[in-house]
Phi, psi and omega in degrees: 000123176271132180265133175261129181249125181245125177260134178233115180237175181156168180294164177300125181084013184283338184107012182292324179292320176300316178298315181300317181290326177293322175296317180299316180296322184284329186270348176095200190281333188278058185211144180239138176245118176246125177261135176302330180299334176300333193257021170301143181292148176285145179225046182296337183279355183252144173296154183305319182299324178286323179298326180297335184270356183293153175272101184274003183248012177259145179307329182290349180286345187252147171269071185292330178300321179292321177299316178299316178301318182292320177297316180296323178295317178298322178296328179280358181087019181256146175283156178231166172236099184273153182291165171239130182247136178262119179277353174269324178266347181059044174198173179282149173273160181290337181284159173227165182243126178281133177231127180266158180300153180211167179295324184235131173242122175258126177248124187234137178170163185288332191240019186289342179263002178282334185261121183299315181298320179293317178301322183296341179278354189258142177268326178227129181242122186239134175244127178266118188252113183225144182303146185298323182292323178293318179298319180296315180298315180297319180295318177302311181298316182295310186291326179284314184281317188264333186245004174068024182276158173274156179300317181299319182291323180293315180295318179298315179297319180299314183288324186275327183230314187299308182295310180295324178290326176298314182291327183278323189240315189286306183302315179296338182291349178300334182291346183263007189258167176264326186223135172247126183241115174291133173071008171055233185295346178278349181267092187296322181295312180296324178299315180294321178297317180295320178300318179296321179295318179296316179297326175296316176301317181297318178296320179297317180292326177295319179296319179296319180294319179296322182293330180283000000 
């Protein structure tokens, strides 16, 4: 079984997660979703107050090497145990999640196209392009409602790290992609086009397997 790896990137609040979940729903059970956010580095050795000050939007915040290892293992037909990250404690939890191999692996995250080795593992690279004001509003709502953050802390983080890191790393990564989709999962036409492309890849891999 050949595994197809699809990368979906975009700024924070762009709609990339919505797109990833809509693809998962449309493609059925034989699909795995890996978020780069699972692979934030652990900071158990730091006090909580110090962990809050970390730059979570820089490539160095992620254990991308582990993500690459896990993708390669899934391609080899091996199960993995991916980390779980707590956005309230700002560190990894002791538990892990078992993921079994599948025909399609979707990798989602803001910085997945910044790393050359990670890009090389992908068959289709998609960037979700959404206006900055919409992304900021979505991030505000998510972090305040779902993660218990204060409005002031979200705005401060956005201005000090999210926005400058987006301009330095995320936006330039668009040059490395195959497809740019405005508004992500809300763009029904682009979603259908992407689904057809994925289904074409799946048919090609099935033909290659039959030929062997």
